[in-house]
C-alpha positions as CSV (number, residue, x, y, z in Angstrom):
1,X,-24.6,-36.8,-139.6
2,X,-22.7,-40.0,-138.2
3,X,-20.2,-38.8,-140.4
4,X,-20.0,-34.7,-139.4
5,X,-20.0,-36.3,-135.3
6,X,-17.0,-38.3,-136.3
7,X,-15.1,-36.3,-138.1
8,X,-15.7,-32.9,-134.9
9,X,-12.6,-35.3,-132.9
10,X,-10.7,-34.6,-135.6
11,X,-10.8,-31.5,-136.4
12,X,-10.4,-30.3,-133.0
13,X,-7.4,-32.1,-133.1
14,X,-5.6,-30.4,-135.8
15,X,-7.0,-27.2,-133.9
16,X,-4.8,-27.4,-131.1
17,X,-1.8,-29.1,-132.8
18,X,-1.3,-25.5,-134.1
19,X,-2.3,-23.8,-130.8
20,X,0.5,-26.1,-129.3
21,X,3.0,-25.1,-132.7
22,X,2.4,-21.5,-132.3
23,X,2.1,-21.1,-128.2
24,X,5.4,-21.2,-126.7
25,X,5.8,-23.3,-123.7
26,X,5.1,-22.6,-120.9
27,X,6.2,-23.2,-116.9
28,X,3.8,-25.6,-115.4
29,X,2.4,-23.9,-111.9
30,X,3.7,-25.6,-108.6
31,X,0.5,-26.3,-106.5
32,X,0.4,-23.3,-103.3
33,X,1.2,-25.0,-100.3
34,X,-1.2,-25.8,-97.0
35,X,-1.2,-26.0,-94.0
36,X,-1.9,-29.4,-92.7
37,X,-5.1,-29.5,-89.6
38,X,-4.5,-32.8,-88.8
39,X,-0.5,-35.1,-89.3
40,X,-0.7,-38.2,-90.3
41,X,1.8,-40.5,-89.4
42,X,3.1,-42.4,-92.0
43,X,1.2,-40.2,-94.6
44,X,3.4,-37.1,-94.4
45,X,3.7,-35.4,-97.8
46,X,4.4,-32.2,-98.4
47,X,3.5,-30.1,-101.2
48,X,6.6,-29.8,-104.1
49,X,7.9,-32.9,-102.8
50,X,9.9,-34.5,-106.0
51,X,9.0,-38.8,-104.9
52,X,6.3,-39.0,-102.3
53,X,6.9,-42.1,-100.0
54,X,5.7,-45.2,-100.8
55,X,2.4,-46.3,-98.1
56,X,3.7,-49.5,-98.7
57,X,7.6,-49.3,-98.0
58,X,8.7,-49.9,-94.8
59,X,10.5,-46.5,-93.2
60,X,12.2,-47.3,-89.8
61,X,10.7,-46.4,-86.8
62,X,7.1,-44.5,-86.1
63,X,7.6,-41.0,-84.6
64,X,5.6,-41.7,-81.4
65,X,9.4,-43.8,-80.2
66,X,8.3,-47.1,-79.9
67,X,10.7,-49.0,-82.5
68,X,8.3,-50.1,-84.6
69,X,7.1,-49.7,-88.1
70,X,3.2,-49.3,-88.4
71,X,1.3,-46.4,-88.6
72,X,1.2,-44.3,-84.8
73,X,0.4,-41.4,-83.4
74,X,0.4,-38.4,-81.0
75,X,-3.1,-39.6,-81.4
76,X,-3.7,-43.8,-81.2
77,X,-0.5,-42.6,-77.8
78,X,-2.7,-40.5,-75.8
79,X,-6.2,-42.6,-76.9
80,X,-4.5,-45.2,-76.0
81,X,-4.5,-43.3,-72.3
82,X,-7.8,-42.6,-72.8
83,X,-8.7,-46.4,-72.3
84,X,-6.3,-47.5,-70.1
85,X,-7.6,-45.0,-67.6
86,X,-10.9,-45.8,-68.6
87,X,-10.6,-50.1,-68.3
88,X,-9.5,-48.3,-64.7
89,X,-12.2,-46.6,-63.7
90,X,-14.9,-48.9,-65.1
91,X,-12.9,-52.5,-62.9
92,X,-13.0,-49.9,-59.8
93,X,-16.8,-49.4,-60.3
94,X,-17.9,-53.1,-61.5
95,X,-19.9,-54.6,-58.7
96,X,-19.5,-58.3,-59.7
97,X,-16.2,-59.8,-59.8
98,X,-18.0,-62.8,-62.0
99,X,-21.4,-63.4,-62.6
100,X,-24.2,-63.5,-59.9
101,X,-26.3,-66.8,-60.2
102,X,-29.9,-67.1,-60.2
103,X,-32.4,-68.4,-57.6
104,X,-35.2,-71.2,-58.7
105,X,-32.4,-73.5,-59.9
106,X,-31.9,-71.6,-62.8
107,X,-28.7,-73.0,-65.2
108,X,-26.8,-71.0,-66.6
109,X,-25.0,-71.1,-69.8
110,X,-23.2,-67.4,-72.2
111,X,-22.1,-67.5,-75.2
112,X,-19.9,-63.8,-75.3
113,X,-23.3,-61.6,-75.6
114,X,-26.4,-64.5,-75.3
115,X,-27.2,-66.0,-72.1
116,X,-29.2,-69.2,-71.4
117,X,-31.0,-69.5,-68.1
118,X,-32.1,-73.3,-68.4
119,X,-34.8,-74.9,-65.2
120,X,-36.7,-78.5,-65.6
121,X,-39.5,-79.6,-63.4
122,X,-42.0,-81.9,-63.5
123,X,-41.2,-83.4,-67.1
124,X,-41.0,-79.7,-68.7
125,X,-38.6,-77.7,-69.3
126,X,-38.6,-74.0,-69.5
127,X,-35.8,-71.9,-71.3
128,X,-35.0,-68.0,-70.8
129,X,-32.7,-66.8,-73.7
130,X,-31.2,-63.4,-73.7
131,X,-28.5,-61.2,-75.3
132,X,-27.6,-57.1,-74.0
133,X,-26.4,-55.7,-77.1
134,X,-28.5,-52.9,-77.3
135,X,-30.3,-54.1,-73.5
136,X,-29.2,-50.0,-71.6
137,X,-32.5,-48.3,-72.4
138,X,-30.9,-44.4,-73.2
139,X,-31.7,-42.4,-70.1
140,X,-34.7,-40.3,-69.1
141,X,-35.4,-36.7,-68.3
142,X,-35.0,-33.4,-69.8
143,X,-32.0,-31.6,-69.7
144,X,-28.6,-32.2,-67.8
145,X,-28.7,-30.8,-64.2
146,X,-26.2,-29.1,-63.4
147,X,-23.3,-31.1,-60.1
148,X,-24.5,-28.7,-57.3
149,X,-21.0,-27.8,-54.6
150,X,-20.0,-30.2,-52.7
151,X,-20.8,-33.1,-55.5
152,X,-18.8,-34.5,-58.2
153,X,-20.1,-34.8,-61.6
154,X,-19.7,-38.2,-61.5
155,X,-21.9,-38.3,-59.0
156,X,-24.5,-37.5,-60.2
157,X,-24.7,-40.2,-62.9
158,X,-27.3,-42.8,-63.0
159,X,-25.8,-46.4,-63.4
160,X,-26.6,-48.4,-66.2
161,X,-29.0,-50.6,-66.6
162,X,-29.2,-53.6,-68.7
163,X,-33.3,-54.1,-69.2
164,X,-32.8,-57.4,-72.6
165,X,-35.7,-59.1,-73.3
166,X,-35.8,-62.4,-73.5
167,X,-37.6,-65.4,-74.8
168,X,-39.1,-67.9,-72.8
169,X,-39.6,-71.3,-74.3
170,X,-41.7,-74.6,-72.6
171,X,-41.3,-77.7,-74.2
172,X,-42.9,-81.2,-72.0
173,X,-42.1,-84.4,-72.1
174,X,-43.0,-86.0,-75.7
175,X,-44.1,-83.3,-77.3
176,X,-43.4,-81.4,-80.4
177,X,-44.4,-78.0,-80.1
178,X,-42.9,-75.6,-78.1
179,X,-44.9,-72.5,-76.6
180,X,-42.9,-69.1,-77.4
181,X,-43.1,-66.5,-75.5
182,X,-41.4,-63.1,-76.1
183,X,-41.1,-60.6,-73.8
184,X,-39.7,-57.4,-72.5
185,X,-38.8,-55.1,-70.3
186,X,-41.4,-51.2,-70.4
187,X,-40.0,-48.2,-70.0
188,X,-42.3,-46.7,-67.6
189,X,-42.0,-50.0,-65.0
190,X,-38.7,-50.2,-65.0
191,X,-37.5,-48.7,-61.3
192,X,-40.9,-49.0,-60.4
193,X,-41.4,-50.4,-56.6
194,X,-44.9,-51.6,-56.9
195,X,-45.3,-55.0,-56.6
196,X,-48.5,-55.2,-57.3
197,X,-47.6,-54.5,-60.7
198,X,-45.6,-56.8,-63.1
199,X,-42.3,-55.1,-63.8
200,X,-42.1,-57.6,-66.9
201,X,-44.7,-58.2,-70.3
202,X,-45.7,-60.7,-72.7
203,X,-44.8,-59.6,-75.6
204,X,-46.2,-61.9,-78.1
205,X,-46.3,-65.3,-78.5
206,X,-46.5,-68.5,-81.0
207,X,-45.8,-72.3,-81.1
208,X,-42.2,-73.1,-83.6
209,X,-41.6,-76.7,-83.5
210,X,-38.9,-78.7,-81.1
211,X,-35.1,-79.2,-82.3
212,X,-35.4,-76.4,-84.8
213,X,-33.1,-73.8,-84.5
214,X,-34.9,-70.9,-86.5
215,X,-38.4,-70.6,-85.8
216,X,-40.5,-69.9,-88.9
217,X,-41.8,-66.9,-89.4
218,X,-45.2,-68.5,-91.0
219,X,-46.3,-69.8,-88.1
220,X,-49.5,-67.7,-86.1
221,X,-47.9,-65.3,-83.8
222,X,-50.2,-63.5,-81.6
223,X,-49.3,-60.6,-80.1
224,X,-50.7,-59.2,-77.1
225,X,-51.1,-55.0,-77.7
226,X,-55.3,-56.3,-79.1
227,X,-55.3,-59.6,-76.4
228,X,-58.2,-60.0,-74.0
229,X,-57.5,-59.0,-70.3
230,X,-58.4,-62.6,-68.8
231,X,-56.3,-64.9,-71.4
232,X,-53.0,-62.7,-70.3
233,X,-53.4,-62.3,-66.5
234,X,-53.5,-67.0,-67.3
235,X,-50.3,-66.4,-69.7
236,X,-48.5,-64.4,-66.7
237,X,-50.5,-66.9,-64.8
238,X,-49.2,-69.8,-66.6
239,X,-44.8,-68.4,-66.6
240,X,-45.0,-67.5,-62.9
241,X,-45.9,-70.9,-62.4
242,X,-42.7,-71.9,-64.0
243,X,-40.8,-69.3,-62.3
244,X,-40.7,-66.7,-64.6
245,X,-41.9,-64.4,-62.4
246,X,-40.8,-60.6,-60.9
247,X,-38.3,-62.3,-58.4
248,X,-37.0,-63.7,-62.3
249,X,-37.4,-61.2,-63.5
250,X,-35.8,-58.9,-60.8
251,X,-32.4,-61.3,-61.6
252,X,-32.6,-60.7,-64.8
253,X,-31.6,-57.2,-64.7
254,X,-29.0,-57.8,-62.3
255,X,-27.7,-60.3,-63.5
256,X,-27.5,-59.0,-67.9
257,X,-26.2,-55.9,-66.0
258,X,-23.2,-57.7,-65.3
259,X,-22.2,-60.1,-67.6
260,X,-22.8,-56.0,-70.1
261,X,-20.8,-54.8,-67.7
262,X,-18.5,-57.8,-67.7
263,X,-17.9,-57.3,-72.3
264,X,-17.6,-53.7,-72.0
265,X,-14.8,-53.8,-70.4
266,X,-13.0,-56.7,-72.5
267,X,-13.8,-54.2,-74.8
268,X,-12.1,-51.6,-73.5
269,X,-9.3,-53.7,-74.0
270,X,-9.4,-55.7,-77.0
271,X,-9.7,-51.9,-78.3
272,X,-7.1,-50.8,-76.5
273,X,-5.1,-53.7,-77.3
274,X,-5.6,-53.4,-81.4
275,X,-5.2,-49.5,-81.0
276,X,-1.5,-50.5,-79.6
277,X,-0.4,-53.6,-82.2
278,X,2.6,-52.6,-83.8
């Protein structure tokens, strides 16, 4: 059986060779030219070309007229123009040119998109950490409403607000443990002005070792979804006594929104420079 299979390619090869000998040589078919819907700068290959330009070889000035030999397209130029207008508009509506300060004696440390607020009170250190990435909640409501007469569309756009999750870490002098409370802004409480309700909630509570940057998942974590309301109220009072209350949460939203907008403008400027770079 294996010997028969080994002979098959050889038999086919003999047959093909006979056909080549008997049949006259046919001219090669040239591919039909097809219109290209988009220009690709250096990658301009026309059907039927004998010699294709090497993509890694400099070809002289680009088509946009800047004089460089890089890949610049008309789309890149339009992209840069759009980003320039977008940056100008974002700076025009920027509420804070510098980050607002928190009341209550909080010291602010910013590292990129991560911010840390530190406060020391009577032998305790309270640290609040948050990150502005993915902190803009999705828009609420159903279908978009058409702008009314005499009112521009941009005037009806809702103001974007950053409501990040934040972690409160409370440490006591001489203690090897830190009480960690993971907090967030419930979507149904955003924008509410009821003084009786809390605008933020505690999601999880755990103890972690002090001085360690990475917290252990093996430590017991208490989820407040199934927590007794009496215990939950005492935890909220515990935070309020240390300056983490509704006033703090409101100011944190202002700070986070200003930081997010600042980072967004910086991103647009970096994107513009990247697209425009030669």
